[in-house]
C-alpha positions as CSV (number, residue, x, y, z in Angstrom):
1,M,-7.3,8.1,-19.2
2,C,-6.2,4.6,-18.1
3,L,-5.1,1.8,-20.5
4,F,-8.3,-0.2,-20.0
5,C,-10.5,2.9,-20.6
6,K,-8.6,3.4,-23.9
7,I,-9.2,-0.3,-24.8
8,I,-12.9,0.1,-24.1
9,K,-13.1,3.2,-26.3
10,G,-11.2,1.3,-29.1
11,E,-8.2,3.6,-28.9
12,I,-6.0,0.6,-28.2
13,P,-6.6,-2.7,-29.9
14,S,-7.6,-5.8,-28.0
15,K,-8.7,-9.3,-28.8
16,K,-12.3,-8.8,-27.7
17,I,-14.3,-11.8,-26.4
18,Y,-17.4,-10.0,-25.2
19,E,-18.9,-6.6,-24.9
20,D,-22.2,-5.2,-23.6
21,D,-23.3,-1.8,-22.1
22,D,-21.5,-2.6,-18.8
23,V,-18.8,-5.1,-19.3
24,Y,-15.9,-5.7,-21.7
25,A,-13.8,-9.0,-21.9
26,F,-10.6,-9.6,-23.9
27,Y,-7.7,-12.0,-24.0
28,D,-4.6,-11.1,-21.9
29,I,-1.7,-9.9,-24.0
30,A,0.8,-11.9,-21.9
31,P,-1.2,-15.1,-21.0
32,Q,-0.1,-17.0,-17.9
33,A,-2.2,-20.2,-18.7
34,P,-3.6,-21.8,-21.9
35,V,-6.8,-19.8,-21.3
36,H,-6.3,-16.3,-19.8
37,F,-8.7,-13.4,-20.3
38,L,-9.7,-10.3,-18.5
39,V,-13.2,-9.0,-17.7
40,I,-13.6,-5.3,-16.8
41,P,-16.4,-3.0,-16.0
42,K,-16.8,-0.2,-18.5
43,K,-17.2,2.2,-15.5
44,H,-13.7,3.2,-14.3
45,I,-13.2,1.8,-10.8
46,E,-9.6,2.0,-9.7
47,S,-9.6,-1.4,-7.9
48,A,-11.8,-3.7,-5.8
49,M,-10.6,-1.6,-2.8
50,A,-12.1,1.5,-4.3
51,M,-15.6,0.0,-4.9
52,Q,-18.7,1.9,-3.7
53,P,-22.0,0.4,-2.8
54,E,-23.4,1.4,-6.1
55,D,-20.7,-0.6,-7.9
56,C,-21.9,-4.0,-6.5
57,E,-24.2,-4.7,-9.4
58,I,-21.6,-4.0,-12.1
59,V,-18.9,-6.0,-10.3
60,G,-21.4,-8.9,-10.1
61,K,-21.9,-8.6,-13.8
62,V,-18.1,-8.9,-14.3
63,L,-18.0,-12.1,-12.3
64,Y,-21.1,-13.6,-14.0
65,R,-19.8,-12.8,-17.5
66,G,-16.4,-14.3,-16.6
67,Q,-17.9,-17.6,-15.6
68,Q,-20.1,-17.6,-18.7
69,I,-17.0,-17.0,-21.0
70,A,-15.0,-19.6,-19.0
71,K,-17.8,-22.2,-19.7
72,D,-17.9,-21.2,-23.4
73,L,-14.2,-21.7,-23.6
74,G,-14.5,-25.3,-22.3
75,L,-13.5,-24.7,-18.6
76,E,-16.8,-25.8,-17.0
77,E,-15.6,-29.3,-16.1
78,S,-11.9,-28.7,-15.3
79,G,-12.4,-25.3,-13.6
80,A,-10.8,-21.9,-13.7
81,R,-9.2,-19.3,-11.3
82,F,-10.9,-15.9,-11.0
83,V,-8.5,-13.3,-9.7
84,F,-8.8,-9.6,-8.7
85,N,-5.3,-8.1,-7.9
86,C,-5.9,-5.0,-5.7
87,K,-3.1,-2.4,-5.4
88,E,0.6,-2.7,-6.0
89,D,1.6,-5.2,-3.4
90,A,-1.0,-7.7,-4.8
91,G,0.4,-7.2,-8.3
92,Q,-2.1,-4.8,-9.8
93,T,-0.4,-3.0,-12.7
94,V,-3.4,-1.3,-14.4
95,F,-5.5,0.7,-12.0
96,H,-8.9,-0.1,-13.4
97,L,-10.7,-2.9,-11.7
98,H,-10.3,-6.1,-13.7
99,M,-10.8,-9.8,-13.1
100,H,-8.3,-12.3,-14.6
101,V,-9.8,-15.7,-15.5
102,V,-7.2,-18.4,-16.1
103,G,-7.6,-22.0,-16.8
104,G,-6.7,-24.9,-19.0
105,Q,-4.1,-26.3,-16.6
106,K,-3.8,-27.5,-13.1
107,F,-2.8,-24.8,-10.5
108,G,-1.1,-25.0,-7.2
109,W,-1.8,-23.3,-3.9
110,P,-0.7,-20.9,-2.6
111,P,-0.3,-18.9,-5.9
112,F,2.7,-16.9,-4.7
113,P,6.3,-17.8,-3.9
114,K,7.3,-18.1,-0.3
115,E,9.9,-15.6,0.8
116,G,13.1,-16.4,2.6
């Protein structure tokens, strides 16, 4: 069982923000911005690259809940970044689809360092 499945089941503690039948949201343990939380589907989906057509509704719920929580945390005016890292080269370290929501500071673009 993956780390996030264990968090959903309560086997590993988390600082929960929101939970319903389909979605779980919690603060990141190593925040990269003043506001940094994760929103995950309770259904185990390895990454956005592994989605099936029947997963569209639940991933839509992940996105919707993320923006609702961002608004609740005061980011509606200043904005937030919504990020899905997919696979190792993109920085995915837990192979359970999850969306990072970060905000509370100004971000640059591109979000990655240039090589060479």
